[in-house]
NULOKOL-653584 format. One record per residue (C-alpha): residue number from 1; x, y, z. Coordinates in steps of 0.5 Angstrom, whole numbers, plus 500, padded with zeros to 3 digits. Layout:
N
R    nr    c1    c2    c3
R   NUM     X     Y     Z
...
//
This chain:
636
R    nr    c1    c2    c3
R     1   500   500   500
R     2   503   507   498
R     3   504   513   503
R     4   504   520   501
R     5   509   524   504
R     6   507   531   507
R     7   513   534   504
R     8   509   533   497
R     9   503   536   500
R    10   506   542   503
R    11   503   547   498
R    12   496   545   501
R    13   498   546   508
R    14   496   554   508
R    15   490   553   514
R    16   484   553   509
R    17   478   554   513
R    18   474   547   514
R    19   467   550   513
R    20   461   545   513
R    21   455   546   509
R    22   449   543   512
R    23   449   546   519
R    24   447   540   523
R    25   453   535   523
R    26   460   538   525
R    27   465   538   519
R    28   471   536   524
R    29   471   531   530
R    30   477   532   535
R    31   478   526   540
R    32   482   527   546
R    33   483   520   550
R    34   485   522   557
R    35   487   519   564
R    36   488   523   570
R    37   489   529   566
R    38   486   535   571
R    39   493   539   570
R    40   493   540   563
R    41   486   538   560
R    42   483   545   561
R    43   488   549   558
R    44   488   544   552
R    45   481   545   551
R    46   482   552   551
R    47   487   552   546
R    48   483   547   541
R    49   477   552   542
R    50   481   558   540
R    51   484   555   534
R    52   478   551   531
R    53   473   557   532
R    54   474   561   526
R    55   475   555   522
R    56   468   552   521
R    57   463   547   525
R    58   467   542   530
R    59   466   538   536
R    60   471   536   541
R    61   470   529   544
R    62   473   528   551
R    63   474   521   553
R    64   475   520   560
R    65   478   513   561
R    66   476   512   568
R    67   480   518   571
R    68   481   518   579
R    69   482   525   579
R    70   478   531   577
R    71   479   530   570
R    72   471   528   568
R    73   469   534   573
R    74   473   539   569
R    75   471   536   562
R    76   464   537   564
R    77   464   544   566
R    78   468   546   560
R    79   462   542   556
R    80   457   546   560
R    81   460   553   557
R    82   461   550   550
R    83   456   545   547
R    84   461   543   542
R    85   465   540   547
R    86   462   533   549
R    87   464   528   555
R    88   464   521   554
R    89   466   517   561
R    90   468   510   561
R    91   467   506   568
R    92   474   504   569
R    93   481   505   566
R    94   481   500   560
R    95   487   503   556
R    96   488   509   551
R    97   486   504   545
R    98   479   503   548
R    99   478   511   550
R   100   480   513   542
R   101   475   507   540
R   102   470   509   544
R   103   471   517   542
R   104   471   515   534
R   105   465   511   535
R   106   461   517   538
R   107   464   522   533
R   108   460   525   528
R   109   465   529   524
R   110   466   528   516
R   111   474   528   518
R   112   476   525   525
R   113   482   526   529
R   114   485   524   535
R   115   491   527   539
R   116   494   526   546
R   117   491   530   552
R   118   497   534   554
R   119   497   537   547
R   120   505   536   546
R   121   504   539   539
R   122   503   546   536
R   123   495   546   535
R   124   497   549   528
R   125   499   542   526
R   126   492   540   526
R   127   492   543   519
R   128   497   538   516
R   129   492   531   517
R   130   486   535   514
R   131   490   537   508
R   132   492   530   507
R   133   485   528   508
R   134   482   533   503
R   135   487   531   498
R   136   485   524   497
R   137   488   520   503
R   138   484   516   508
R   139   488   516   514
R   140   493   521   516
R   141   499   520   521
R   142   504   524   524
R   143   511   521   524
R   144   517   524   528
R   145   522   520   523
R   146   521   524   517
R   147   526   529   516
R   148   522   535   517
R   149   520   533   524
R   150   523   536   530
R   151   523   534   537
R   152   524   540   542
R   153   526   536   548
R   154   530   529   547
R   155   527   523   550
R   156   531   519   555
R   157   536   514   552
R   158   532   508   553
R   159   527   511   549
R   160   531   513   544
R   161   534   506   543
R   162   527   502   544
R   163   523   506   540
R   164   527   505   533
R   165   527   497   535
R   166   520   497   536
R   167   518   500   530
R   168   523   496   526
R   169   520   490   529
R   170   513   492   527
R   171   515   493   520
R   172   518   486   519
R   173   512   483   522
R   174   506   486   519
R   175   510   489   513
R   176   508   496   514
R   177   512   502   511
R   178   511   507   516
R   179   517   509   521
R   180   513   511   526
R   181   507   508   528
R   182   506   510   535
R   183   506   518   534
R   184   499   520   538
R   185   496   524   532
R   186   492   521   527
R   187   486   523   522
R   188   481   519   519
R   189   476   520   514
R   190   469   518   516
R   191   468   512   512
R   192   475   510   514
R   193   474   511   522
R   194   468   507   521
R   195   471   501   518
R   196   477   501   522
R   197   474   502   529
R   198   469   497   528
R   199   474   491   527
R   200   479   494   532
R   201   480   491   539
R   202   486   493   542
R   203   485   497   548
R   204   493   498   550
R   205   498   502   547
R   206   499   498   541
R   207   492   500   538
R   208   496   504   533
R   209   499   498   530
R   210   492   495   529
R   211   489   501   526
R   212   495   501   521
R   213   495   493   520
R   214   487   494   518
R   215   488   500   514
R   216   493   496   510
R   217   488   490   509
R   218   482   494   507
R   219   486   498   502
R   220   486   505   505
R   221   491   510   503
R   222   495   513   509
R   223   499   519   508
R   224   505   521   513
R   225   506   528   515
R   226   512   531   519
R   227   510   534   526
R   228   514   538   532
R   229   513   535   538
R   230   515   537   545
R   231   516   531   550
R   232   513   532   557
R   233   516   529   563
R   234   509   526   564
R   235   508   521   559
R   236   504   515   561
R   237   508   510   557
R   238   513   507   561
R   239   518   503   557
R   240   519   498   562
R   241   513   497   565
R   242   509   497   559
R   243   513   492   555
R   244   510   486   557
R   245   503   489   555
R   246   505   492   548
R   247   508   485   547
R   248   502   481   548
R   249   498   486   544
R   250   502   485   538
R   251   502   478   539
R   252   494   478   539
R   253   494   483   533
R   254   499   478   529
R   255   494   472   531
R   256   488   476   529
R   257   491   477   522
R   258   493   470   521
R   259   487   467   523
R   260   482   471   519
R   261   479   475   525
R   262   480   482   521
R   263   476   481   515
R   264   476   485   508
R   265   470   489   507
R   266   464   486   505
R   267   467   479   508
R   268   462   480   514
R   269   456   481   510
R   270   455   474   506
R   271   447   474   508
R   272   446   481   505
R   273   443   481   498
R   274   446   484   492
R   275   441   489   491
R   276   442   492   498
R   277   450   492   498
R   278   450   495   491
R   279   445   501   493
R   280   449   502   500
R   281   455   502   495
R   282   452   508   491
R   283   449   511   497
R   284   456   512   500
R   285   459   514   493
R   286   454   519   492
R   287   456   522   499
R   288   463   523   497
R   289   461   526   491
R   290   456   531   495
R   291   461   532   500
R   292   464   539   501
R   293   471   537   502
R   294   472   536   495
R   295   479   538   493
R   296   481   545   492
R   297   485   544   485
R   298   485   538   480
R   299   489   532   482
R   300   495   529   479
R   301   494   523   474
R   302   497   519   479
R   303   492   520   484
R   304   486   519   479
R   305   489   512   477
R   306   490   510   484
R   307   483   512   485
R   308   480   509   479
R   309   484   503   478
R   310   489   501   483
R   311   484   501   489
R   312   479   497   486
R   313   484   492   484
R   314   487   492   491
R   315   480   491   494
R   316   478   486   490
R   317   484   482   491
R   318   484   483   499
R   319   476   481   499
R   320   477   475   495
R   321   483   472   499
R   322   479   474   506
R   323   474   469   504
R   324   478   463   503
R   325   474   457   504
R   326   468   459   501
R   327   465   457   495
R   328   468   460   489
R   329   463   464   486
R   330   461   467   493
R   331   468   469   494
R   332   468   472   487
R   333   461   476   487
R   334   463   479   494
R   335   470   481   491
R   336   467   484   485
R   337   461   488   489
R   338   467   491   494
R   339   471   493   488
R   340   465   496   484
R   341   463   500   491
R   342   471   502   491
R   343   471   504   484
R   344   464   508   485
R   345   468   512   490
R   346   474   514   485
R   347   469   516   480
R   348   465   520   484
R   349   472   523   486
R   350   474   524   479
R   351   467   527   477
R   352   468   532   483
R   353   474   534   481
R   354   471   536   474
R   355   466   540   477
R   356   470   544   482
R   357   476   545   477
R   358   471   547   471
R   359   465   550   474
R   360   463   554   468
R   361   464   548   463
R   362   461   543   468
R   363   454   546   467
R   364   455   544   459
R   365   451   538   461
R   366   446   541   466
R   367   442   544   460
R   368   437   549   462
R   369   430   546   461
R   370   425   551   458
R   371   419   553   462
R   372   414   553   456
R   373   413   550   448
R   374   418   554   444
R   375   415   557   438
R   376   417   553   431
R   377   415   555   424
R   378   409   552   422
R   379   409   546   417
R   380   409   546   410
R   381   402   546   407
R   382   404   541   402
R   383   402   534   402
R   384   407   530   407
R   385   407   524   411
R   386   406   525   419
R   387   410   524   425
R   388   409   522   432
R   389   414   522   437
R   390   413   517   443
R   391   417   518   449
R   392   418   514   455
R   393   418   517   462
R   394   418   516   470
R   395   420   521   475
R   396   424   525   469
R   397   422   532   471
R   398   429   534   471
R   399   430   532   464
R   400   423   532   460
R   401   422   539   458
R   402   428   539   454
R   403   426   533   450
R   404   419   536   449
R   405   422   542   447
R   406   426   539   442
R   407   420   535   438
R   408   415   541   439
R   409   415   541   431
R   410   412   534   431
R   411   405   532   429
R   412   404   528   435
R   413   408   528   442
R   414   405   522   446
R   415   408   520   453
R   416   408   514   456
R   417   409   515   463
R   418   411   509   468
R   419   407   512   474
R   420   411   518   476
R   421   411   521   483
R   422   414   528   481
R   423   412   533   476
R   424   413   529   470
R   425   406   529   468
R   426   404   536   469
R   427   410   538   465
R   428   408   534   459
R   429   401   536   459
R   430   404   543   459
R   431   407   542   453
R   432   401   539   450
R   433   403   532   450
R   434   398   526   450
R   435   400   523   456
R   436   398   515   457
R   437   399   513   465
R   438   401   506   464
R   439   404   502   470
R   440   411   499   469
R   441   411   492   468
R   442   418   490   467
R   443   418   491   460
R   444   420   497   456
R   445   418   494   449
R   446   411   494   452
R   447   411   501   453
R   448   413   503   446
R   449   408   498   443
R   450   403   502   447
R   451   405   509   445
R   452   405   506   438
R   453   398   504   438
R   454   396   510   441
R   455   399   514   435
R   456   395   516   429
R   457   401   519   424
R   458   405   515   419
R   459   411   515   422
R   460   413   514   429
R   461   420   516   433
R   462   421   513   439
R   463   425   517   444
R   464   427   517   452
R   465   427   523   456
R   466   434   524   456
R   467   434   525   448
R   468   434   531   445
R   469   433   532   437
R   470   438   536   434
R   471   436   541   428
R   472   439   537   423
R   473   435   531   425
R   474   429   535   424
R   475   431   538   417
R   476   433   531   415
R   477   426   528   418
R   478   422   534   414
R   479   425   532   408
R   480   423   525   409
R   481   416   527   410
R   482   415   531   404
R   483   419   527   399
R   484   418   520   402
R   485   422   513   402
R   486   421   506   400
R   487   424   504   407
R   488   419   501   412
R   489   424   504   418
R   490   430   508   418
R   491   436   508   423
R   492   440   514   425
R   493   446   516   430
R   494   445   517   437
R   495   451   521   440
R   496   452   521   447
R   497   454   527   451
R   498   457   524   458
R   499   459   530   463
R   500   460   535   458
R   501   464   531   453
R   502   461   529   446
R   503   463   521   446
R   504   465   519   439
R   505   469   513   441
R   506   468   507   446
R   507   462   505   443
R   508   458   511   445
R   509   457   513   437
R   510   452   508   435
R   511   446   507   430
R   512   439   506   433
R   513   433   503   428
R   514   428   507   432
R   515   424   511   427
R   516   419   507   423
R   517   412   507   420
R   518   407   506   425
R   519   404   499   422
R   520   411   496   420
R   521   414   496   427
R   522   413   492   434
R   523   418   492   440
R   524   421   486   444
R   525   425   485   450
R   526   425   488   457
R   527   431   493   458
R   528   435   494   452
R   529   428   493   447
R   530   429   492   440
R   531   425   494   434
R   532   422   489   429
R   533   421   492   423
R   534   417   489   417
R   535   421   491   411
R   536   428   494   409
R   537   431   499   414
R   538   435   505   411
R   539   439   511   414
R   540   438   518   416
R   541   444   522   415
R   542   442   526   422
R   543   443   524   429
R   544   440   526   436
R   545   443   527   442
R   546   443   523   448
R   547   444   525   455
R   548   444   519   459
R   549   449   522   465
R   550   446   528   469
R   551   451   525   474
R   552   455   519   475
R   553   451   516   481
R   554   444   517   478
R   555   447   514   472
R   556   450   508   476
R   557   443   507   480
R   558   439   507   474
R   559   444   501   471
R   560   443   498   478
R   561   435   498   476
R   562   436   495   469
R   563   441   490   471
R   564   436   487   476
R   565   431   487   470
R   566   436   484   465
R   567   437   478   470
R   568   430   477   471
R   569   429   476   464
R   570   435   471   463
R   571   432   467   469
R   572   425   467   466
R   573   428   464   460
R   574   434   460   462
R   575   432   457   469
R   576   436   455   474
R   577   439   449   470
R   578   444   454   466
R   579   447   457   473
R   580   454   453   471
R   581   455   458   465
R   582   455   464   470
R   583   462   462   472
R   584   465   463   466
R   585   461   469   464
R   586   462   472   471
R   587   470   472   470
R   588   470   473   463
R   589   464   478   461
R   590   467   484   465
R   591   474   484   462
R   592   471   483   455
R   593   466   489   456
R   594   472   493   458
R   595   477   491   452
R   596   471   492   447
R   597   470   499   450
R   598   477   502   452
R   599   481   498   447
R   600   477   496   441
R   601   472   502   440
R   602   478   506   442
R   603   475   509   448
R   604   482   511   451
R   605   482   517   446
R   606   476   520   450
R   607   481   521   456
R   608   479   520   463
R   609   472   519   460
R   610   473   513   456
R   611   477   510   462
R   612   471   511   467
R   613   465   509   463
R   614   469   503   460
R   615   470   501   468
R   616   463   503   469
R   617   460   498   464
R   618   465   493   466
R   619   462   493   473
R   620   455   493   470
R   621   456   487   466
R   622   459   484   472
R   623   453   486   477
R   624   448   483   471
R   625   451   476   472
R   626   452   476   479
R   627   444   478   480
R   628   443   472   475
R   629   447   467   480
R   630   443   470   486
R   631   437   468   483
R   632   439   461   480
R   633   442   460   487
R   634   435   462   491
R   635   431   458   486
R   636   435   451   489
//
C-alpha cells in the first residue's frame, strides 16, 4: 500500500477553513482520550476551541478513561460552557485504545482526528492531516521519523533505543511501510473510521499498530506528515512497565490477522442481498460526490489512476482472498461487489474534480429545461406524411421538458408514463403532449408498443426522456415526410453526451432503428428492447443527442435497476439449469466488455471519460451475471 508524504502536499497546508454546508453535523471531530489529566485538559480544550472556532463547524469528544482525579468534572464543566465539547465516560480504566475507539464511534464528523490530551504538538499541526484527507488520503498519520519533523525535548536514552527497534519489528511482522506507528496524532475520513474501528479490538497502546494493519488489509490510502513534538515528562507510556502488555497485544494482532478475524470489506455480509449491497455502495459513493470536502484543485494523473484502477483491484484481491474456504462463485461475487463500490467512489472523486475545477464548463451537460413550448415555424401546406413521437418516462421532471421542446414541431407527441410520482405528467401536459399512464410491468417493449398503437401518424419516432432531437434531424425528417422513402424503417446515429463530452469512441456513437412506419414495426424485449421492422431499413443522415448521465451516481442507480430486469429476463428464459454457465460469464464477460469499449472501440481516445465509462459498464455486466447467479441459487 502506498503512502503520501506531507512534503509533497505542503502546498495544500495553508490553513484552509473547513466549513460544512448542512449546518447540522460537524465537519471535524477531534477525539481526546484522557486518563488523570486534570492538570492539562482545560488548557488543551481552550487552545483547541480558540484555534478551531474561526474555521467552521467542529466537535471535541473527550473520552475519560476511568480517571481517579477531577478530569471528568472539569471536562463536564467545559462542556456546559460550550456545547461543541462532549464528554464520554468509561466506567473503568481500559486503556488508550479503548478510549479512542469509543470516541471515534461517538464522533459525527466527516473528518475525525485523535490527539493526546496533553497536546504535545502545536495546535496548527491539525491542518496537516486535514490537508491530506482533503486531497485523497483516507488516513493521515503523524511521523516523527520524517526529515521535516522535530522533537523539542529529546526522549530518554532508553526510549531512543527501544522505539526504533519496536518500529523495525512492527514493519517486519506486518509489512508496514511506516517508520513511526505510535505518534499520537492520526486522522481519518468518516468511512475509514467506521470501517477500522468496527473491527479494532486492542485496548492498549498497540492499538495504533492494529489500525494500520487493518488499513492495509482494507486497501485504504495512508498519508504521513511531519510533526514538531514537545515531549513531556508525564508520558503515560512506560518503556519498562508496558513492554509485556504491548508485546501481548502485538501477538494478538498477528494471531487475528492470520486466523482471518480481520475481514476485508463485505466479507462479514454474506447474507445481505446483492441489491442491498449495491444500493449501499451507490449511496456511499453519492455521499462522496456531494461532500463539501472536494479537492481545491485538479488531482494528479497518478491520484486519479489510483482511485479508478489501483484501489478497486486491490480491494477485489483483498476481499477474494479473505473469503478462502467459501464457494468460489460466492467469493467472486463478494469481491466484485466490493471492487464495484470502490470504483464508484473513485468515479465520484473524478466527477467532483471536473465540477470543481471547471465550474462553468461543467454546466454544459446540465442543460436548462424550457418552461414552455418553443415557437416553431408552421409545417408546409404541401401534402406530406405525418410523424408521431413516443417518449417513455418515469420520474423525469428534470429532463423531460428539454426532450419535449426539441420535438414540438412533430404532428403528435405521445408520452407513456410508467407511474411518475414527481411533476413529469404535469410538465408533459403543459407542452401539449398526450399522456398515457401505463403501470410499468418490467417491459419497455410493451410501453413502446402501447405508444405506437395510440398514434395515428404514418411514422413513429421512439425516444427516451434523455434524448434531444437536433435541428439537423428535424430537417432530414421533414424532407423524408415530404419526399417519401421506400423503406419501412430508418436508423440514425444516437450521439451520446457524457458529463459535457461528446463521445465519438468507446462504442457510444452508434445507430438505432427507432424510426419506422407505424403499421410495420413492433418491439420485443425487456430492458434493451429491439425493434422488429417488417421491411427494409434505410439510413437517415442525421443524429439525435443522448444525455444519459446527469451525474454518475444517478446513472449507476439506473443501471442497477436495468441489470435487475435483465437478470429476471434471463432467468425466466433459461431457468436454474443454466447456472453452470454463469461461472464463465462472471469471469470473462466484464473483461470482454472493458476490452471492447476501451481498446477495440478506442475508448482510450476519450481520455478519462473513456476509462471511467469502460470500467462502469464492465462493472454493470458483472452485476448482471451476479444477479443471475443469485436468482439461480435461490431457486434451488
